[in-house]
C-alpha positions in Angstrom: 0.0 0.0 0.0 2.9 2.4 0.8 4.3 1.8 -2.7 0.9 2.4 -4.4 0.5 5.6 -2.4 4.0 6.8 -3.5 3.3 6.1 -7.2 0.0 8.0 -6.9 1.8 10.9 -5.3 4.3 11.2 -8.2 1.5 11.0 -10.8 -0.5 13.7 -9.0 2.6 16.0 -9.0 3.0 15.5 -12.7 -0.7 16.2 -13.3 -0.4 19.4 -11.2 2.5 20.5 -13.4 0.3 20.3 -16.5 -2.1 22.9 -15.0 0.6 25.4 -13.9 1.3 28.5 -15.9 5.0 27.6 -15.8 4.2 24.0 -16.8 5.8 22.0 -19.6 5.1 18.5 -20.8 8.0 16.5 -22.4 7.5 13.1 -24.0 10.2 11.0 -25.5 10.5 7.6 -27.3 13.9 6.0 -27.5 15.1 3.1 -29.7 18.1 1.3 -28.3 20.5 -1.0 -30.1 23.4 -2.8 -28.4 25.5 -4.5 -31.1 28.1 -5.6 -28.4 28.2 -5.5 -24.6 30.3 -2.4 -24.8 28.6 -0.3 -27.5 25.1 1.3 -27.4 23.3 3.3 -30.1 20.2 5.3 -29.2 17.8 7.3 -31.3 15.6 9.7 -29.3 12.5 11.5 -30.7 10.5 13.7 -28.4 8.3 16.7 -28.1 8.2 19.6 -25.6 5.1 21.6 -25.0 4.5 24.7 -22.9 1.0 24.3 -21.4 0.2 28.0 -20.9 -2.1 29.8 -23.2 -0.4 30.5 -26.6 2.4 28.2 -25.4 5.2 27.0 -27.7 5.8 23.5 -29.1 9.2 22.0 -29.5 10.5 18.9 -31.4 13.8 17.1 -31.0 15.7 14.3 -32.9 18.9 13.0 -31.3 21.5 10.2 -32.0 23.6 9.1 -29.1 26.6 6.7 -29.1 28.0 5.3 -25.8 31.0 3.1 -25.1 31.3 1.2 -21.9 35.0 1.8 -21.1 34.8 0.2 -17.7 32.1 -1.7 -15.8 30.6 1.5 -14.4 32.0 4.2 -16.7 30.7 5.1 -20.2 32.0 7.6 -22.8 29.2 9.3 -24.6 28.9 11.4 -27.8 25.7 12.7 -29.3 24.2 15.1 -31.9 20.7 16.5 -32.1 18.4 18.9 -33.9 16.1 21.1 -31.8 13.2 23.1 -33.1 10.7 25.3 -31.2 7.6 26.8 -32.8 6.6 30.0 -31.0 3.1 31.4 -31.4 4.1 35.0 -30.6 7.8 35.1 -31.5 10.3 34.0 -34.1 10.8 30.3 -34.3 14.0 28.7 -32.8 16.1 26.0 -34.3 19.4 24.6 -33.0 22.0 22.0 -33.9 23.8 20.5 -31.0 26.8 18.2 -30.5 28.0 17.0 -27.1 30.7 14.8 -25.5 30.3 13.3 -22.0 31.2 10.8 -19.4 28.6 8.8 -17.4 29.6 7.0 -14.1 27.8 5.0 -11.4 29.6 5.3 -8.1 29.6 4.8 -5.2 26.9 2.4 -4.1 25.7 2.6 -0.5 23.3 -0.1 0.4 20.6 -0.2 -2.3 21.3 3.5 -3.3 23.7 4.0 -6.3 25.0 7.4 -7.1 25.1 8.5 -10.8 27.2 11.2 -12.5 26.9 12.7 -16.0 29.3 15.3 -17.2 28.6 16.9 -20.6 30.2 19.6 -22.8 27.8 20.9 -25.4 28.6 22.9 -28.6 25.4 24.6 -29.7 24.7 26.5 -32.9 21.4 28.4 -32.6 19.6 29.6 -35.8 17.1 32.4 -35.3 16.6 34.7 -38.2 19.9 35.5 -39.8 21.9 35.1 -36.5 23.7 31.8 -35.7 25.2 32.3 -32.3 27.6 29.7 -31.0 27.2 28.6 -27.4 29.4 26.3 -25.3 27.7 24.9 -22.3 28.9 22.6 -19.5 26.4 20.3 -17.6 27.0 18.1 -14.6 24.1 16.0 -13.3 24.7 14.3 -10.0 22.0 12.0 -8.6 21.2 8.4 -7.8 18.6 5.8 -7.6 17.4 2.6 -5.9 15.0 -0.2 -6.7 11.8 -0.2 -4.6 9.9 -3.2 -6.0 10.4 -6.3 -8.2 8.1 -8.6 -10.1 8.1 -11.3 -12.8 10.9 -13.2 -11.1 13.1 -10.1 -11.0 12.8 -9.1 -14.7 10.5 -6.3 -13.8 11.9 -3.5 -11.6 10.4 -0.3 -10.2 13.0 2.3 -9.2 13.1 5.7 -7.6 15.7 8.4 -8.5 16.8 12.0 -7.6 19.1 14.4 -9.3 20.5 17.9 -9.5 22.1 19.5 -12.6 23.7 23.0 -13.0 24.1 24.2 -16.6 27.1 26.6 -17.0 27.8 28.9 -20.0 31.5 28.8 -20.9 32.0 31.1 -23.9 31.6 34.3 -21.8 34.2 36.5 -20.2 35.9 34.6 -17.3 34.6 36.9 -14.6 31.0 36.5 -16.0 30.9 32.7 -15.9 27.8 31.5 -14.0 25.3 28.7 -13.8 22.4 30.3 -15.5 20.1 27.3 -15.1 19.7 24.5 -12.7 17.3 21.6 -12.5 16.1 19.3 -9.7 14.9 15.8 -10.8 12.5 13.5 -9.1 11.6 10.3 -10.9 10.1 6.8 -11.0 11.3 4.3 -13.6 9.9 0.9 -14.4 11.8 -1.8 -16.3 8.8 -3.8 -17.6 10.9 -6.6 -19.2 14.1 -7.1 -21.2 12.7 -4.9 -24.0 10.6 -2.1 -22.6 11.2 0.6 -20.0 9.0 3.6 -19.0 10.1 6.6 -16.8 8.1 9.5 -15.3 10.1 12.5 -14.0 9.2 15.8 -12.4 11.8 18.5 -13.1 11.9 21.8 -11.3 14.0 24.4 -13.1 15.5 27.6 -11.9 17.0 30.5 -14.0 18.9 33.7 -13.7 19.9 36.2 -16.4 23.3 37.3 -15.0 25.8 36.4 -12.3 24.5 39.2 -10.0 20.9 38.0 -10.1 19.3 35.5 -7.8 17.7 32.3 -9.1 14.0 32.4 -9.7 11.7 29.5 -10.4 11.0 29.3 -14.1 9.5 25.9 -15.1 7.8 22.8 -13.8 8.3 19.9 -16.2 6.6 16.5 -16.4 8.8 14.2 -18.5 7.5 10.9 -19.7 10.0 8.5 -21.4 9.4 5.2 -23.2 12.3 3.1 -24.4 12.5 -0.1 -26.5 15.7 -2.2 -26.8 16.0 -4.0 -30.1 
């Protein structure tokens, strides 16, 4: 009963997000291919929707390659195209490339910490301008299983995370984390092929180093993944 109540709580939080003026809904489908135990290729297609009146709609297509260098360390490289259709402003499109490292360490009891360091190179097309932006991201978090079924092939897990996003191509004395995100999630491995995740993301923002962070978005993020 405690587990059912917890799942219901997360779902209610996500539903509340959808009714907030700052609310966004993200939905993603991933196709995963593992040709060898060390290599993984992932195709992500997802939409992002601002739920306020006259809100924007965004679409993303990404390709990601990861190499398992050590049992709990992976090297990651990806590329993606991002498009946002604004109702009251000029549309936004972006081409992005990133390199990163993912690690799982340490493990304390059932809880395993996770780390994801990323360096992004972004080219943003808006009108005739194509600004180049370099951004660093570091997500630290962790998770633990809370339930099993189907003789262990099905697993329900709970996760938490925090991620600052830092602009790098600015004057040295003006470097600042202009965005940060808090993550709260439930994930269910249904079987060897399918996985579904539901996350609530709380995002803060500031426009300069001297400003204080203010709450900018509540995001409900639903992910569905299939492994070939």
